[in-house]
N, C-alpha and C positions, 0 to 999 in steps of 0.2 A: 609459504614454503621458504625456508632459509636459503639465501643465496640467489633468489629469483630476481632481486634488484627492484622489486615493486615497492612503491612507497606505502607506508602505513596510512590508511584512509582516515586520518585524524587531523583536525585543525585546532589551533589554539586561539583563545581570546584572553588578552591580558588587560586588566582594568586597574587603574590606580587613580589617585586624586584625593579629594577631600569633601566631606560634608561641611560646607562652608558656613552658611548662615541661615537664619530664618526670620520671618516677620509675623509676629502675633501681637498686634497692638494692645490687646486686652489683658495680657498675662505677663508674668515675670517668673524667673527661676525655672527654666525649662531644660530638659535633657532629651536626647534623641536615641532611639533604638533602631538599628537598620539590620536587614537580612536580605539575602538573595533568594529568588524563586526561579527555578529553571526546569527544563524538561528531563525526561527519563534518560535521554541519550547523552546528557551532559554530566561531567564530573569535575570536581575541583582538584587541580594539580598542586597548587600551593596557595597560601594565604588563608584568610578567614572569611567564612560565609556570613558572619553576623558580628555585631559589636554594639557597644553602648558608649555614648559620649559622656563628657563631664557636664555638670549642671552650670548653666551660665545665666547671667542677668542681662536685662535689656540694656543696650548701649546708650551712651549719652549723646550720640550724634543725632541730627534731625531725623534720620531714617529710623532710629531706635531699633536696629537689628540685634538679634541674638547671634553671637559669633562663636562657633565651635572650632572650625578648622580641624576637624577630626579626620585622620588619614584612613583611606580605604585602599586595599591592595589585595587582589585575588586574580588567579589564573585558572581558566576553565579549558577543558578539552572536550571535543565532541566530534561525532561523525555526521551530524544532522543539524541544520540551523533551526529546525522546529523546536520550540521551547526556549528560544533566545532569552538569556537571563534578564530578569527584572529586579530592580532594587526596591524594596518596600521600606518606607520610612514611617516611624511612629514617634510622635512627640508627646512627652508627658510633663506634668507639673503637679504641684501640691494644691489641693483645694482648701477651703476654709477649715476643714477638720483635720488637716495634715495628712490626708491620704493621697496616694498617687492617682491622678486622673488624666485620661487621655485628652490631649489638646488638638490632635489631628492625625489622620492616617493619609498616606499617599503612596503611589507606586508609579514607576515609569520604566519602560524598556531601556536597557543600555544601548546607546547609539551604535548603529552597525558600521558607521564610517570611521576609519582610523583617524586619530588626531585628538585635539583638545576640544572639549565641549562644555559649555555652561548650561546646566540643566536646571530648570525651574519646575519644582514639583508642587502643584496645587494640593492643599490639604483639606480634609473634610472630617466631620464627626457624625456618627449616627444619631438620628433623632428618635425620641420615643414614638411608639406607634399610636398612642392615644393620650388625651389630656390627663387621664387618671394616672398613667405611668409617668408622665412628666411631673405631676404634682407629687407623686410618691418618691420619685428620684430626688426632687428638691428637698423633701422632708428628711430623707435619710442620708442625704449628701453624696449620692452616687449618680452617675449618668450612664447611658447605654454604651457598651463597648463590645467589640467583636471578640469572641472566644479565641480565635486564631487570627492574629494580625495579617497573616499571609492571605487571608480571604480577599483582601482588596486587590490582589493581583490576579484574581480569577473572574470569569464571567458568569459562572453558574450561581444562581441565587441572588445576584445583584439587583434583579428587577423587583424584588420584594422588600428591599431595604430603603429606608428614608434617610437622607444625609443632608448636611448643611455645610457649605463651603466656609473654611476658616483658616486663613493664613497660607503661607507657602514656605518651602525650603529650597535653598539654592545649593547645587552641587557643582563641583569642578571635577570633570571626569576626563581622564586620558585613556584612549582606546588604542590597542595594538592587536592586529590579527596576524596569524602566521599560517600559511599553507591553505588558507580558505580558497584562494583562486585555483589551487592545484586540484581541488575537489570539484571544480566546475562551477563554483559560486562566484558571483560578482557583487561587490558591495559598494560600487561607486568610486573605488580607488584603484589606480594602476599599480602594478608591481614593478619596482618597490613602492611602498606606500608613500603618499604625499601628505603633508600635514594640512589639516583643515581646521576651521574654527566655526562652530555652529551653535545656535541656541536651540535647545530642545525643551519643549513644554509638554508636560503630562496633562492628563485629564482626570477629573474626579470620578470617572466611570470605572476606573480600575483597569482599563485597557488603553494605555497611553498611546498617543500618536508618535510617529517617527520624527526625525529632524525636520524643522520647517525651512522656509526659504531664506532664512538669515544665515548666510555662509559666505566665506571668502577664501 
């Protein structure tokens, strides 16, 4: 009702930062595709929900990282924290036949605590379900891929897939929340928000864990 003075029961989640780098010792000339997966009560207010980086070569440093430093910037609104956004990362490169081939899938929830977070996303690739399929894929130059990369952010059907760990991607994520506490939710930060620094590590199960104990 207009003029009632009641607050709109909506909170904001603002995400910015970079897809910083990756480590895939066996490959070269890689690019990354990212997208966000979120619940039905969430909507994007501004920014992009997906994007694709430039192709980069392995660095000459001892770590031999792939460096993208690709910016991400998106703002969500929601009335319910259920379906908290996840970022899905897919890394691709060219195989011996010059075709795009997946080098790794990964997903992790966006940290719930405001501040700057270094996020390490373990990557994995699906494995053939039989030796025959493995031989066939080697002969025709293709390997198993998910039809929908966002599948890695879901729990359903994951128990029947076979995967192998392969590389990791590092993200630099800045998180700002607005009016979350007004809706009765507490995310570990007092209002006004205080800056924190945490390291977040995902899992290859597609249901990543939250921030670990490395914070200050």
